[in-house]
C-alpha positions, 0 to 999 in steps of 0.5 A: 902368881896365883896357883892351884895344886890339885892333889896332895900326894908326893907330887903335889906336895913337892910342887907346893914345897918349891912354889909357896915361897914365891907364889900364892899357892892353894892345895885342894885335897878330896881326902880327909888326910894329906899324902896320897899313897903315903898313909901311916896308920896307928895300931894298938897292940898290947898297950903299945902304939905302932905306926904302920905304913899302908901305902908308900913304905920303902926307898933306896938312895941310889934309885931315889936321889931327889927323894933322898935329897928332900928327906935330907933337906927336911931333916927326916930320920930314916932307918935301914929296911929288910927287903926280901921276896917270897912265893907261896902257892896256895894250890900246890903248897910250894913255898920259897924265899928268893935269897939264900939257900935256907930260903930257896930250900925252906921246903926241903922237898924243893931239892927233889923237884926237877921243875924247881931246879929248872926254875932256878936255872931260868932265873940266871938265864933270864937275868943274863938275857935281860942284861943283853937286851939292855946292851942291845938297846943302848947300842942302838941308841948310841948308834942313832938307830931309832928304828932298831931302838923302837923295835926293841921298845915294842918287845914284850916280856911275852915275846922274850919268854916265848922266844927263849922257851922259859919254863912255866914255873919260872913264869908263874912263880918268879917273873909274874909274882915279882912284877905283880908285887913291884907294880901292884899289877894284875898278874895276867898283865905282867907278861905284856909289860915292855921287856926293855922297860922291865929289864931297865928297872930290874937292872937299876935296882940291882935285881939282875945280879946277885951282888950290888943291890941297894940298901932299902930304907924306911922313914922312922916313925912311919912315912907320915913323918916326912909329910908332916915336915914337908907341909909345915910351912904351907899347912894353912894353904891346904884344903882337905875334904875339898874335891875339885869338880871341874877346871875351865881354861880361857885365854884373854888377850894372850893371858890364861884365866883358869876357873876352878870349881870345887865343893864347897868353895865354888868357882875361883880364879887362878893364873896356873894349875898343877894337876897332881892326881892320877892321869885319868882323874886329871883328864876328867877334871878338864872341861875342854881337854885338847886332843893331845890331852885326851890321847896322852892322859887317856892312854895312862890306865890304872889298877885299883887295889885294896890294902888290908892292915891286919894281924892274921898270920895265916897269910904268911908262908907256912915254912918260917924260912920262907917268910919274907918282907914281901910275900906273894900268893899264887894259885888263888885269885885275888879280886880288886875293887873293880872285880878284876884280877889283882896283885896278891901279896902280903907285906910283913911290916915288922920286917920292913919297919923294924916293928917289935910286936906280939903279933905280926903286923901285915898289909895284904893286897886284894885278899880281904875275904881270906883274912880273919875279920877279927884281925882286921885293923882297916882297909885302904884303896890305892890305884896304881898305874898300868905300864904297858906299851900305850903308857910308855908311848904316852910318857914320851909325849908329855911335852905336848901337853905340859904347860899348855893353857897354864896347866901342868901335870905332875904324877908318878905315872910319868915314870915307873909309878914310885915316889922318886918318879913323883918327885921328879915329875913335880920338879919338871912341872915347877921348872916349866911353870917358873920358866914360862912367860 
């Protein structure tokens, strides 16, 4: 078959990886680079070149099994990464790191703050409550209690926090910054997340317990190394700087004909198309979307974020003991490209990628104006899925649109928005495509 793949993020590349040996595959990419959120930038410091990741950074083997298998298949070298989390309040000056007494009490004044001690108690209480919620949901599903499971599915974090009277400091300095950091989400929307989905993700990643957390890893030499290995066999089938403008689908005597319009190539005919961009982008490309495509893809919304690569140490916590791999900022509004509130955190890339450099290499989301311009290496915009109740409802309806009219949808938005979800969605699209009559 002649297959068009639109988008060269992880989903599009995995689709091409599996399809190109048996089919005539063409990949279309609007950007001038391959990889989507996998974007490694070379930084020159004191005569040395450092490969710094600005989008996808880390993974772990238990929660990324398909991605891990892919790296093993490609022979890509990886290395352990340090995963730690901190909070810095730019209004009150409160700082802490979430692991170890030295990090929690990096500021000795925290010992004398009753609200801080209550926050620590609430962490333990929330973790226990979240595990109980998951157990209730599992029992409802095991008993075929669809109504009971559905009722729990509609419970939001707001509902849970209000019902069990969690402290304001726990919400504003633990739950919200952690959720915002993980999903690069607007802090104002974190408590609207579905509580079961939030708890399940946290439990799967060992974040509801003190022990048993997975070892995080990063690709040696930057994440672009796996992209280079993955694309080598079909690099000649990738068209960079070629945005697709419209896709028209028609059936002729039961056979699907797909016309794809792109600049500068113009109209081309394909037997099948895999839309591997974001859900909203894919919907806009369809000249004649079905009602189901409008409803499902339209319910999957995105948050735009700007990642600034820089060396301004002021964005890290002031207390050395509070500095972590992921350093969230609260108390200061961060504006996204759309002018709305967004995630505000700084990744300490030296820790995450084991980089030795004379100055810290940092990637900060949505606080570009607070960074010394002289330290800025570059700015990059990434869009991240918004996981709310409408999004979860749309995910459950994927089968209604997958494969209809020769069109397949692949993207991390079908899961939690991470690399593993992108790989799994690609495998689902490939299975459907190759098993279709």
